[in-house]
C-alpha positions, 0 to 999 in steps of 0.5 A, a space after each residue: 373495559 369499554 372502548 366504544 368511545 365516541 362511536 355515535 355522533 354527539 349533536 350537543 358537541 357541535 352546539 358547544 362549538 357554536 357557543 365557543 366560536 360565537 363568543 370569540 367572534 363577538 369578542 373580536 367585534 368589541 361587542 359589549 358585554 362579551 368582554 371575555 369571549 376569548 374563553 371560546 378558545 379554551 372551550 375548543 381546547 377541552 372539546 379537542 382533548 375530549 374527542 381527539 385525545 379520546 380517540 388516540 387513547 382508544 386506538 392505542 388501547 386497541 392496538 390500532 393506533 398509527 402515526 401515519 393514520 393519525 397525522 393523515 386525519 389531522 392534515 385532512 381536517 386542518 390544512 385544506 381550509 387553512 391553506 385556502 385562507 392563507 392564499 386569500 389573505 395574501 392575495 388581499 394583502 397585495 392590495 391592502 397591505 404595505 410592504 412591511 405589513 405584507 412581509 410580516 403577514 408572510 411570516 405569520 402565514 408560514 408559522 400558521 402552516 407549520 403550527 408555530 404561530 403561538 411561538 411567533 406571536 409570543 415573541 412579537 405581540 400581546 394578544 390584547 395589545 392594539 397592534 394585535 388587531 392588525 395581524 390577520 393570522 392572530 387567531 392561528 395561535 390556538 392551532 399551533 397549541 393544538 398541533 404541538 399537543 398532538 405531537 407529544 400526546 400520542 407518545 405519552 399514551 403509547 408509553 403508558 399503554 400497558 397501564 390500567 385505566 386508573 393509572 392513566 387517569 392519575 398520570 393525566 391528572 398529575 400532568 394537568 395539575 402541573 400545567 395549571 400550576 405553571 400557568 398560574 405562576 406564569 400569568 404573574 411573571 411571563 403573561 405573554 408566554 403563559 397565554 400563548 405557549 403549550 406548557 400553560 395550555 396543555 392542561 385544558 386539552 388534558 382535562 378533555 382527554 381525562 374525561 374521555 379516558 374516564 368515560 371509556 373506563 367507567 360508567 359515568 351516569 347520573 339520575 335524571 334530575 342530577 343530570 339536568 342540574 349538571 347541564 344547567 350548571 355547565 351552561 351557567 359556568 360557560 356563560 359567566 366566563 364569557 362575560 366576567 373577565 376582560 383583557 386585564 384578567 390574568 389568564 389562563 391561570 385559575 380564571 380559566 377553570 371557569 370555562 374549562 369546568 363548564 365545558 367538562 360539565 356539559 360534556 359529562 351531562 349528555 342527555 340533559 335538558 341543556 344538551 338535548 333541547 338547547 345545544 342539539 337544536 339546528 341553529 347550534 348544530 349549523 354554527 358548530 359544523 362550520 365553526 372551524 372555517 368561521 374561526 379562520 375567516 372572521 378574523 382576517 376580515 376584521 383585521 383588514 378593517 382595522 388596517 384600513 380604518 383611519 380610526 378604531 372601527 365601530 363594533 357594529 362594523 366589526 360585527 357586520 364583518 363577522 356576519 359577512 364572514 359566515 358566507 366564505 365560512 359556509 363555502 369553505 365548509 361545504 367545498 373544502 372541509 367536507 370533500 378533503 376530509 372524506 378524501 381517500 388514498 393511503 395514509 402515507 400518500 396523504 401525508 406526503 401530498 400535504 407535506 409537498 403542498 406545505 413545502 411549496 406554500 412555505 417556499 412561496 411565502 418565504 419568497 415574499 418575505 425575502 423580497 421585503 413584501 414586494 415593495 414595487 407595488 407602490 411608489 418608492 416614497 412609501 418605502 422611505 416612509 416605512 423606513 422612517 417608521 421602522 427606525 423609530 421603533 425598537 429603541 435599544 436603550 429602552 428596558 422591557 418589562 421584566 428588566 429592573 437593571 438600567 443599561 449602562 452600556 456605552 450606547 446608553 451611557 456616553 463617555 467622552 469625558 464631557 459633562 452629561 445630560 441624563 434622560 429618565 423616563 418611559 417609552 415616550 421619553 425613549 422616543 425623544 432620546 436620539 434627538 436629545 442625544 444629538 442636541 446634547 452632543 452639539 452643545 458639548 455634552 455626553 448623554 445618559 439614557 435610562 428609560 424603561 417601558 411603562 415606568 414613569 421617572 418618579 421616586 416613591 411612586 410606581 405604576 401599577 399594571 394588573 396586566 403585568 403583575 410584577 411591573 410595579 416592583 420592577 419599575 420601583 427597583 429600576 428607578 431606584 438604581 437609575 436615580 442613584 446613578 444620576 445623583 452620585 455622578 457629579 458629571 450629570 448636571 441636567 436631568 430631563 424627566 419625560 413620560 406618558 404621565 396620563 397613562 394610568 388615566 387612559 381609556 384602555 388602562 384597565 386597573 392601572 394607577 400611580 401607587 405607593 410601592 409599599 402599598 400595591 393597591 389601586 385606591 381610585 383615580 383621585 388617589 392616583 392623581 394626588 400620588 402623581 402630584 406628590 411624586 413629581 414634587 418629591 422627585 424634582 426636589 430631591 434632584 434639585 437638592 442634589 444640585 441638578 438642574 431638572 427639566 420636566 417635559 410634558 407629554 405629546 398629544 395623542 390621537 384617536 387615529 394612528 398617524 403612522 398608518 395614515 402616512 402609509 395609507 397616503 401612498 396606497 390608492 386602493 386602501 385610501 378608497 377602502 378607508 373612505 368607505 369605512 369612515 367617510 367622516 374622517 377628515 384632517 386639515 392637511 397635516 393638522 388633526 382637529 380637536 375631535 380627533 385628539 385623545 383625552 385626558 392628556 391636558 388635565 394631567 399635563 396641568 397637574 405636572 406643570 403645577 406640581 413644579 411651578 414653585 420649585 427652584 431650578 426646575 423647568 417645565 416645557 410643554 411638548 404639546 404646545 409645539 404641535 398644537 393650536 386651537 385648530 388642532 395638532 400637527 401630526 406630520 409635515 408633508 409625507 414625513 410622519 411625526 409619530 410611529 403610532 398613536 402616541 410615540 414620536 418618530 425621530 422626525 417628530 422629536 427633531 421638530 419639537 426639540 429644535 423649537 424649545 428655547 433654553 432646553 439645555 440651560 448650562 453655564 460655562 462655569 458649571 461645565 468647567 467645574 463638572 468636566 473633571 469628575 469621574 463618570 457613571 460606573 459601568 458595574 451594577 449600581 447600589 441604591 444611594 443614600 439620597 434615593 433611599 431617603 427620598 423613597 422611605 
């Protein structure tokens, strides 16, 4: 068995790294058509498995493997550049991050240093969500996956060190297939976990290791024409994978076979024309050598541009940041990566020194976290504003993705023996809940809240979301149960329906649509709009026939900028100046955002909802947008009090402002109150579908 694995430096692998990191940077710059440049991370995973996994296998086979030596090399390779990046990001954050943001950044930095970023981000945020742009440590998730892989992989190889190469390959192949199967199942059920966590990513590193083990045991050579063809095929597969996917593609399941297969093919075709004449050229090698530092540096600069920019930054601005980040990347590679990588000393001493540096860094970052992001840097009014914004997020009665059972706890179903007002809807409805509950209590009513993220309160219609494959069925089941509970409870006399009615038609909606729950197919915008019209009519008529007064609330205006971040920036002088430099044209008229700063297509959809209930008895439509908007624009705050917690969800102050200005919002007579007050409450046990709901749906 030949164990002379990777004895010679392969220039083409640096060329592969160059493709990977460039794809990631262009994707983060929102540069069309590199809409799936995120596959650069998958290319990195395969390369890492091929090189590092192959070295572990070689050393174990030769009996020279040492855990101390292995982790000392990993520390020299990963930690110095990462530590310097963390220090610079936190220092920049002292000027440009609010206390809440700096506190969150400190937690992200701790997880990055400890190789735990992917787990933290899995719990916090989707890689493709708008908020992800604001996290300067987002890209460290992939480092977490790698470091976790290399905690377990040496143990696995050591356990099978007595086996012949063919059995090791069979073992690796079986594990890779198992990991890929978990990934394919996971993208449909747990998309965030599938994207971030090791079990669904291990097959990518494992396939690189599989190839390295195969090359160490067998001669994998091909005739020159075949080798050239394999090289071109690998380049084609990688190039295709960079352009054909987008953020709505279920990933990393079967789709990830494209970049993984392309990378494996190019690793196999060393010596081909592509490997020699393209990947091994000086520009590719130069980018490949600084790829790790460029990967670390490009994203924090882009993230701070997102944080400071009033509106989403232009792709050319982000691309400029990516190019500028080459300068610190080169310095990092030359003066940090290279010297520390060549550093001497006993392996035990190296591990001990880096362990001490990590402990010191984590301790300092933990101090920032415990100190709530050092709020004394700014005016106390900023803390009050952030407190208002925090109170408007994370509503307890809002069911998350994956949940299909309404929350019937006392917090969501008030029971003081009085008549009830029920609110059904999605997260936009949930943003109104606290204010509406307060108004109901003042008027002498109990309050019921059944709200679920991205789930419009409609019967016979649901929202298709390719990014959440199981959501349409879960939303249907949730609405079945919520409407059943409301319609069989005689104490509920008024039902308020509210939601993000325009959601499937938004620019960032991808393949979202209103659909028949039995069809599950997107038939286009016209069919989706017609489905909304029919669903609103059907739902309100069913409730009206059940002797419920129905209130439909049109949605609030949305903005091309983030009103909440604008409210925070108002207290931060340096960030204000940077914001003006980044976007000098951005201008609001005090508390009013002019029409060019409003998002579309809210008004056409609002008109559809309004017209659908225009002729239905006992159904009232109120426009929330009318309470904020005039021909000059839409109000998004009062002084320093923000009306929004993001671009589309109201704050408590915004909801209070709007609902207090709606006359006749709770049209209930005293006779109805007396008649209904003696009826039994909504049960607190799991709720079966009522006959009325089943008839409405089928």
